[in-house]
Structure formats: C-alpha cells, structure tokens
C-alpha positions as CSV (number, residue, x, y, z in Angstrom):
1,X,86.4,134.4,122.2
2,X,87.9,137.4,120.3
3,X,90.7,137.3,117.8
4,X,91.9,140.7,119.0
5,X,95.7,140.5,119.6
6,X,96.8,140.4,123.2
7,X,100.0,142.1,124.3
8,X,101.8,140.3,127.2
9,X,104.4,142.2,129.1
10,X,106.7,140.2,131.3
11,X,108.0,141.8,134.5
12,X,111.8,142.2,134.9
13,X,112.9,140.8,137.3
14,X,110.5,137.9,138.1
15,X,110.7,134.4,139.5
16,X,113.5,132.7,141.3
17,X,115.8,134.7,143.5
18,X,119.3,133.6,144.5
19,X,118.2,132.2,147.8
20,X,115.6,129.9,146.2
21,X,118.1,128.8,143.5
22,X,120.6,127.9,146.2
23,X,118.0,126.0,148.3
24,X,116.8,123.9,145.3
25,X,120.4,123.1,144.2
26,X,121.3,122.1,147.8
27,X,118.6,119.4,147.7
28,X,119.6,118.3,144.2
29,X,123.3,118.0,145.1
30,X,122.5,116.2,148.4
31,X,120.5,113.6,146.5
32,X,123.4,113.2,144.0
33,X,126.0,112.8,146.8
34,X,124.1,110.9,149.5
35,X,121.4,109.2,147.4
36,X,117.7,109.0,148.3
37,X,116.0,109.7,150.5
38,X,117.0,113.2,151.6
39,X,114.6,114.5,154.2
40,X,113.6,118.2,154.0
41,X,112.0,120.0,156.9
42,X,109.0,121.9,155.6
43,X,108.7,122.9,151.9
44,X,112.2,123.8,150.7
45,X,110.5,126.9,149.1
46,X,106.8,127.8,148.8
47,X,106.1,126.3,145.4
48,X,104.2,123.1,144.7
49,X,105.9,122.5,141.3
50,X,109.3,122.7,142.9
51,X,108.3,120.4,145.8
52,X,106.8,117.8,143.6
53,X,109.8,117.8,141.3
54,X,112.1,117.2,144.2
55,X,109.9,114.5,145.6
56,X,110.1,112.7,142.3
57,X,113.9,112.7,142.6
58,X,113.8,111.2,146.2
59,X,113.3,114.1,148.6
60,X,110.9,113.5,151.5
61,X,109.3,116.4,153.0
62,X,108.4,116.4,156.7
63,X,106.9,118.8,159.2
64,X,109.3,118.2,162.1
65,X,112.7,116.6,162.6
66,X,111.0,114.1,164.9
67,X,109.6,112.6,161.6
68,X,113.1,112.0,160.3
69,X,114.9,108.6,161.0
70,X,117.9,109.0,163.4
71,X,121.1,109.9,161.6
72,X,119.4,110.7,158.2
73,X,120.5,113.4,155.8
74,X,118.2,116.4,156.5
75,X,117.9,119.8,154.8
76,X,116.5,122.9,156.5
77,X,114.4,125.0,154.2
78,X,115.3,128.4,152.8
79,X,113.1,130.1,155.4
80,X,115.4,129.1,158.3
81,X,114.6,127.4,161.6
82,X,114.5,128.1,165.3
83,X,117.5,127.2,167.5
84,X,115.2,124.5,169.2
85,X,114.9,122.8,165.8
86,X,118.7,122.7,165.5
87,X,119.0,121.2,169.0
88,X,116.4,118.6,168.2
89,X,118.2,117.7,165.0
90,X,121.5,117.3,166.9
91,X,119.8,115.1,169.5
92,X,118.7,112.8,166.8
93,X,122.2,112.8,165.2
94,X,120.8,114.1,161.9
95,X,123.2,115.0,159.1
96,X,122.0,118.5,158.6
97,X,122.6,120.6,155.5
98,X,121.3,124.2,156.1
99,X,119.6,125.7,153.0
100,X,118.6,128.9,154.9
101,X,118.8,131.9,152.6
102,X,121.9,133.9,153.5
103,X,119.8,137.0,153.8
104,X,117.6,135.3,156.4
105,X,120.7,134.2,158.3
106,X,121.9,137.8,158.3
107,X,118.6,138.9,159.9
108,X,119.1,136.2,162.6
109,X,122.6,137.5,163.3
110,X,121.5,141.1,163.5
111,X,118.7,140.3,165.9
112,X,121.0,138.2,168.1
113,X,123.6,141.0,168.2
114,X,121.0,143.4,169.4
115,X,119.7,140.9,172.0
116,X,123.3,140.3,173.3
117,X,123.7,144.0,173.9
118,X,120.5,144.0,176.1
119,X,118.1,145.3,173.5
120,X,114.5,144.1,173.1
121,X,114.0,143.3,169.4
122,X,110.9,144.2,167.3
123,X,110.4,141.8,164.4
124,X,108.3,143.2,161.6
125,X,106.7,140.2,159.9
126,X,103.7,137.9,159.4
127,X,102.6,135.7,162.3
128,X,102.9,132.0,161.5
129,X,105.2,132.5,158.5
130,X,108.1,129.9,158.7
131,X,110.7,132.6,158.4
132,X,109.2,134.6,161.3
133,X,109.0,131.5,163.5
134,X,112.7,130.7,162.7
135,X,113.8,134.2,163.3
136,X,112.0,134.5,166.6
137,X,113.5,131.2,167.6
138,X,117.0,132.3,166.7
139,X,117.1,135.5,168.8
140,X,117.9,134.6,172.4
141,X,116.1,137.5,174.1
142,X,112.9,139.4,174.1
143,X,111.2,139.6,170.7
144,X,108.0,141.6,169.9
145,X,106.3,140.6,166.7
146,X,104.4,143.4,164.8
147,X,102.7,143.0,161.5
148,X,100.8,146.4,161.2
149,X,101.0,150.0,162.4
150,X,98.2,149.2,164.9
151,X,100.4,146.5,166.5
152,X,103.0,149.2,167.4
153,X,100.8,150.5,170.2
154,X,101.0,147.1,171.9
155,X,104.9,147.0,172.1
156,X,106.0,147.3,175.7
157,X,109.8,147.0,175.9
158,X,111.7,146.6,179.1
159,X,113.6,149.8,178.3
160,X,112.3,152.1,175.5
161,X,115.8,153.5,175.0
162,X,117.2,150.0,174.2
163,X,115.0,148.8,171.4
164,X,115.9,147.6,167.9
165,X,114.0,146.3,164.9
166,X,114.6,143.7,162.2
167,X,112.3,142.6,159.4
168,X,111.1,139.5,157.6
169,X,113.1,139.4,154.3
170,X,110.0,138.9,152.1
171,X,108.8,142.4,153.1
172,X,110.1,145.3,151.1
173,X,111.1,148.9,152.1
174,X,107.6,150.0,151.0
175,X,105.9,147.2,153.1
176,X,107.7,148.2,156.3
177,X,108.0,152.0,155.9
178,X,104.8,152.9,157.8
179,X,105.5,150.4,160.6
180,X,109.0,151.6,161.0
181,X,107.7,155.2,161.0
182,X,105.3,154.4,163.8
183,X,108.0,152.7,165.8
184,X,110.3,155.7,165.5
185,X,107.5,158.1,166.5
186,X,106.7,156.0,169.6
187,X,110.3,155.0,170.4
188,X,112.7,157.8,169.1
189,X,115.8,155.9,170.3
190,X,114.9,152.7,168.3
191,X,117.7,151.4,166.0
192,X,117.5,149.1,163.0
193,X,119.2,147.9,159.8
194,X,120.1,150.1,156.9
195,X,117.7,150.0,153.9
196,X,120.4,148.1,151.9
197,X,119.8,145.1,154.2
198,X,116.3,144.6,152.9
199,X,116.0,141.6,150.6
200,X,117.0,142.8,147.1
201,X,114.6,140.3,145.4
202,X,111.5,141.4,147.3
203,X,112.1,145.0,146.5
204,X,113.0,144.5,142.9
205,X,109.9,142.4,142.1
206,X,107.6,144.9,143.8
207,X,109.2,147.8,141.9
208,X,108.7,145.9,138.7
209,X,105.1,145.0,139.3
210,X,104.3,148.7,140.1
211,X,105.8,149.7,136.7
212,X,103.9,146.8,135.1
213,X,100.6,148.1,136.6
214,X,101.1,151.4,134.8
215,X,101.2,149.7,131.4
216,X,98.6,146.9,131.5
217,X,94.9,146.1,131.9
218,X,95.3,142.9,134.0
219,X,98.1,141.4,136.1
220,X,98.7,137.7,136.5
221,X,101.1,136.7,139.3
222,X,102.6,133.1,139.2
223,X,103.1,131.9,142.7
224,X,101.8,129.7,145.5
225,X,98.9,130.6,147.8
226,X,101.2,130.4,150.8
227,X,103.9,132.5,149.3
228,X,104.1,135.8,151.2
229,X,106.0,137.6,148.4
230,X,103.7,136.3,145.7
231,X,100.6,137.5,147.5
232,X,102.1,140.9,148.0
233,X,102.7,141.2,144.3
234,X,99.0,140.6,143.6
235,X,98.0,143.1,146.3
236,X,100.2,145.8,144.8
237,X,98.5,145.3,141.4
238,X,95.1,145.5,143.1
239,X,96.1,148.6,145.1
240,X,97.0,150.3,141.8
241,X,93.4,149.5,140.5
242,X,94.4,146.8,138.1
243,X,92.6,143.4,138.3
244,X,95.3,141.1,139.7
245,X,95.2,137.3,140.1
246,X,97.5,134.9,141.9
247,X,97.8,131.6,139.9
248,X,99.7,128.5,140.7
249,X,99.6,127.3,137.1
250,X,98.3,128.1,133.7
251,X,95.1,126.0,134.2
252,X,93.9,128.5,136.8
253,X,93.5,131.3,134.2
254,X,89.8,132.1,133.6
255,X,88.7,133.3,130.2
256,X,86.7,136.2,131.7
257,X,89.9,137.7,133.2
258,X,91.3,138.2,129.8
259,X,88.2,138.8,127.7
260,X,88.2,142.6,127.8
261,X,92.0,143.2,128.1
262,X,94.3,144.5,125.5
263,X,97.5,144.2,127.6
264,X,98.2,141.6,130.3
265,X,101.1,141.9,132.7
266,X,102.8,138.7,133.9
267,X,105.1,138.3,136.8
268,X,106.2,135.6,139.3
269,X,107.0,135.4,142.9
270,X,110.6,134.6,144.1
271,X,109.9,130.9,144.5
272,X,108.0,130.4,141.2
273,X,109.8,128.6,138.3
274,X,110.2,130.2,134.9
275,X,108.8,127.1,133.3
276,X,105.3,127.9,134.8
277,X,105.6,131.5,133.4
278,X,106.2,130.0,129.9
279,X,103.2,127.7,130.3
280,X,101.1,130.7,131.1
281,X,102.3,132.4,127.9
282,X,101.3,129.3,126.0
283,X,97.9,129.2,127.6
284,X,97.3,132.9,126.7
285,X,98.5,132.2,123.1
286,X,95.8,129.4,122.9
287,X,93.2,132.0,123.9
288,X,94.2,134.9,121.6
289,X,97.0,135.9,119.2
290,X,99.7,137.3,121.4
291,X,102.8,139.4,121.2
292,X,105.3,139.2,124.1
293,X,107.7,141.8,125.4
294,X,109.8,142.2,128.5
295,X,109.7,145.2,130.7
296,X,112.9,147.2,131.1
297,X,114.1,146.4,134.6
298,X,116.9,145.4,136.9
299,X,119.1,142.6,135.7
300,X,119.9,140.6,138.9
301,X,123.3,139.0,139.2
302,X,123.2,137.9,142.9
303,X,124.4,134.4,143.6
304,X,125.1,132.6,146.9
305,X,127.7,129.9,147.7
306,X,126.6,126.4,148.4
307,X,127.7,124.6,151.7
308,X,131.3,123.4,151.5
309,X,130.3,119.7,151.8
310,X,128.3,120.1,148.5
311,X,131.2,121.8,146.7
312,X,131.0,125.3,148.0
313,X,130.6,126.6,144.5
314,X,128.2,129.4,143.5
315,X,124.7,128.1,143.0
316,X,123.6,127.9,139.3
317,X,121.5,130.7,138.0
C-alpha cells in the first residue's frame, strides 16, 4: 500500500435523476398515508440499497400483481408496465399508484399516437428490460424491437412508408445514433421524436463520464448490475481506454484497481444513492490520502410532480 496521494474527481451530474427521486418518494408517502404494507411491482428502481431501505419501512416487492392481495395498495415501478398489467390490477381491485417516470410515460404516448395513425413502431431498446416490456405492452399496434444496427435488417414493416421509432429512455443520443442512422438509410420515410425527447439524465451522465475519462486513470461507477444506465457508464469509460469498474458498494473495490492510479474518477448511475458515493470516498480515504474535487458539469434542476392523492407537490430533490 502506497502513501502517494490520490485525487478523486466526482462526475457532475451523477446519481439520482428526477424520475428515481419521484418513484422513491411515492413509496415513502404511500407508506405514510396508507400504512404498511405497500406492495411494489418489481424493484421500484434498480438499486439494492434503495429496495432494502424501503423494505425496512414496510414495502413489499412482488414480481406480478397476482402476488398482491385483492384490494391492496400497489405501486408500479419507475420503469412502467404493460397495459395487461394495468388490466390485471384492475381485475384484482388493487389501489394502484403509478410511479412510472414521466419521461417513460411520454414514450408510451408517442408510440401509441404513431400506432393509432397506422404506423408500425420500432422500439430501440434492450430485450427483457422492464421499461422495454412496459413500452411494448402499452403500444396497441405492431412493434419491432431492435437493440443493434444488425437488428435493423430484420425489420419488416407492413408499409415502409408508415414507420416510426421511439427509444428506451435509458439510452442516450450517442447510444441510439447509429441505429437511427441505419433505420433512416433503410427506411427513408421513417419518423421519430426530436433529440430533446431523449432522457436528460442519461445523456448528462454519459457526457460527464466522457469528460471524466479524459482526466483520470481509473473510473468507478456506483450502480446495480441490472441497471442499464450504470452498465453503459462503465462501458463508456472502458471504450475510452480507462479501466472502469461497476460497483454496488464500497466493499467491492479491489486494492489492485487503485494501486497504480494517481487520479480516480467516480460517478453513479441514475438509481444510485449519493450515500453510497460518499461511502466509496471513505473507502478510498482508508486506502490512501485523498483530495476530492467535483468536475464542472451540468447542474440539473428537473423535478416531477407526485400523484395528486399523495399531495401533488414536486418531489423532493
């Protein structure tokens, strides 16, 4: 172990986005208003620490609404759900509070508007991701899922002149650019959302980690293994030839990662709590003398309203 000082540069922005803050606060307020248990379909967000904290306060996480007692208070996760899940919940007379991120809901509505106008819809996203399953289940029409440029060759719309695309919100402009380009080359008439409709949090965190990679020797990304946006942050660092590691908590840091480094970059996925980032800083400080600075970056001030039954106020930052 060396006593050489270690500089730690924090990405800006990092960690919780407005959709995650809103989803967590919805469960908190539901517990306050209705008491425990409050049932939550799937992980409210992809983070073990968040889920365990809510469990301790009385949230019960289930895989399907069939696992919820009839009439019980039930929260849908930030990722959104398919229309069939909504119907199943209604059939069981569940008291549903929808914590779907408003940006995900916007994608649902855009896709459905295209479908109602007779368009086939191409969804750019990761197969099996809860948000993708929800979006495909909300669009009442023909949906083609593509996750790579190679997948574009397999798209066979009913009418090539009536084709539209939407994207998973945890993909950035950079993630989707090549796929959209391939779609436009094959289907010149394809239409899709404006760049401004891409999730701000995904784009901002990816931009920040690119800048981070230019200044550091090693990158640590705080996030869950099943978090799409956290995995992408690690991949970006790796693509920029910087050793990059996805960690769920400070205990996962290996001494060898830091041994030869002079500067470590630290960021966090959109569902990772700042408390874990601070624990990582403490762990690094136990390994080496450190100095911490924060990257110049975008100051996010996006906030979403809570459901009216929970007060309708802006979710706390």
